[in-house]
Residue, then its C-alpha position, 0 to 999 in steps of 0.5 A: x536522556x531517553x535513548x528512544x527514538x522521536x515519536x516511538x512512544x514505545x509501541x511494539x509489535x510480535x511477530x504474530x501479530x505482524x502475520x496477523x496484520x499482513x494477512x488482514x492487509x492482504x484480505x482488505x487489497x483483495x477486497x478493494x480489488x473485488x470492489x473494482x471489478x464490481x464497479x467495473x460491470x463483472x458479476x460472475x461469481x467465479x471471476x469475482x472470486x477469482x478477482x478476490x483471491x488474486x487480489x489478496x495474494x498480489x497485495x500480500x506480496x506487495x505489501x511483502x516486498x515494498x512496505x515491509x522493507x520500508x515499515x521494517x526502517x521506519x520500525x527500527x528508527x522508532x517511527x511507529x504511530x499511526x500516521x507513519x503506517x499510513x504515510x507509508x502505504x500511501x506513499x508506497x503506493x502512490x511511488x508504484x502506481x505512478x511510476x508503472x503508468x508513466x513508464x518508470x517515471x519516464x526512465x524506460x522507453x516509451x512509444x513516440x504518440x505518447x509524447x503528445x500526452x505526455x503532461x496528461x499522463x502524467x496528471x492522470x497518474x498523479x490523481x489516480x494514484x492518489x486515490x489507490x493512496x487513500x486506500x493504501x494509507x487506511x490499509x497501513x492504519x488496520x495493519x498497523x492497529x492489529x500488529x502495535x500495542x503500547x508498552x509501558 
């Protein structure tokens, strides 16, 4: 009888590969921010460099603070497949961005005028966050590929 958790397939990571994975995820996040800034019509080289740099740093912080602990739980539980990495990226980003757009999922005070458009706010938050979740899932897959190697 195997003592491995279901779905583990003996994928292993090292600290070095995890560090490279974090760096790659951060850079990819910075590139997404850069793309959004370009799409917004900004073409000043200094502003673009600042957008990429800030996006990279903030993405690295987000991955470390939010996705890192979630992935650690998944890793310890043996859920180490690529689809698990994509799922962690998508769910974490979806939760963060929906929460940010809906006054903390409705737990924080909101202006009385927003009550009239509450359903629209929720639908808009879910739709825009879903797009971001797809990008985060892709980043999770890239990070997984860098960090993990199949053992045995």
